[in-house]
C-alpha positions in Angstrom: -14.5 13.3 -2.6 -11.7 10.8 -2.8 -12.4 7.4 -1.2 -10.1 4.2 -1.2 -11.3 1.0 0.0 -8.3 -1.9 1.0 -9.3 -5.6 0.6 -7.6 -9.0 0.4 -6.1 -8.7 4.0 -6.5 -12.2 6.2 -5.0 -14.6 8.3 -1.9 -16.3 6.5 1.1 -18.8 7.8 4.2 -17.7 7.9 5.8 -18.3 4.4 2.7 -17.5 2.7 1.1 -14.7 0.2 -1.5 -12.3 0.0 -2.6 -9.8 -2.9 -3.9 -6.7 -1.0 -6.0 -4.3 -3.4 -7.3 -0.9 -3.0 -10.3 0.7 -5.2 -10.0 4.5 -5.5 -13.4 6.4 -6.2 -11.9 9.0 -8.2 -12.5 10.6 -11.5 -8.9 10.4 -13.1 -6.9 7.8 -11.1 -4.0 8.8 -13.0 -3.3 11.7 -11.3 -2.4 10.5 -8.0 0.8 9.0 -6.9 -0.2 5.9 -4.5 1.5 4.3 -1.7 0.9 1.3 0.9 1.8 2.1 4.7 1.1 -0.3 7.4 0.8 0.3 11.1 1.5 -2.6 13.8 -0.2 -2.7 17.3 1.9 -0.2 19.3 4.1 1.6 16.4 4.3 4.0 14.4 2.5 3.9 11.1 5.6 3.1 8.4 5.8 3.2 4.6 5.9 0.2 2.6 6.0 1.2 -1.0 4.8 3.8 -3.6 4.3 3.9 -7.1 4.0 7.3 -9.6 1.3 8.2 -11.5 2.1 6.2 -14.8 3.3 3.2 -12.8 6.7 3.5 -13.8 8.4 4.6 -10.5 8.4 2.3 -7.6 9.9 2.5 -4.0 10.1 -0.3 -1.5 10.8 0.0 2.1 13.7 -2.0 3.1 12.1 -4.2 5.1 10.0 -5.8 2.4 12.4 -5.2 -0.5 12.7 -8.2 -2.5 9.3 -9.7 -0.9 6.7 -7.4 -2.3 5.5 -6.0 -5.4 3.1 -3.0 -6.1 1.4 -2.3 -9.4 -1.8 -0.2 -10.3 -4.1 -0.2 -13.3 -4.8 3.0 -15.3 -8.8 3.0 -14.1 -9.1 2.8 -10.0 -6.8 0.1 -8.3 -3.7 -0.4 -6.8 -2.1 -4.0 -5.8 0.1 -4.9 -3.0 1.5 -8.4 -3.8 3.2 -9.9 -0.2 5.0 -12.9 -0.5 7.3 -14.8 2.0 5.5 -13.1 5.1 6.8 -13.1 8.7 5.4 -12.3 11.9 6.8 -8.8 11.6 4.9 -8.3 8.7 1.5 -8.5 10.8 0.0 -5.1 10.7 -3.0 -2.9 9.4 -2.2 -2.1 5.9 -3.5 1.3 4.4 -3.3 2.8 0.7 -2.9 6.4 0.6 -3.4 8.9 -2.3 -1.2 12.2 -3.1 -2.3 14.7 -5.9 0.5 16.9 -5.8 2.1 15.7 -8.7 5.7 15.7 -7.0 8.6 14.7 -9.3 9.2 11.7 -7.2 6.4 10.2 -4.9 6.6 10.7 -1.1 7.3 8.3 1.3 6.0 10.6 3.9 2.4 9.3 5.5 1.8 13.2 6.3 2.1 14.2 3.0 -0.7 12.0 2.0 -4.0 13.7 2.2 -6.2 10.5 1.0 -6.3 7.5 3.0 -8.4 4.0 3.1 -9.8 2.3 6.4 -6.9 -0.3 6.6 -7.1 -4.0 5.9 -5.4 -6.3 8.6 -2.6 -8.7 7.4 -2.1 -11.3 10.0 0.7 -13.4 10.1 0.8 -17.1 12.3 3.8 -19.0 12.8 
């Protein structure tokens, strides 16, 4: 049973920063490619960033490129650093795990089996 628990969300002013964390309750964290997705009210869930099993492969959505960082440790935690936040970043942020060991980590929500409950990020003007 894979459990993912996000934290770090909150209310932040435009231009501010947040660091989100996702703790995975798994035996071997390094077999999972990890990703962050987000979903704003009335919109579909969208890809934000992902990182490969070893931490060497990272991909970012064009909408956040240059403003965010993704990282992971070797034990159980995934991070998302959000900077220069704007109103369009307001959403529930989810971490997701994929254990299929693909050559390239997936950007598709439907291809991730394991999900956290999400953490809310609200950016005020």
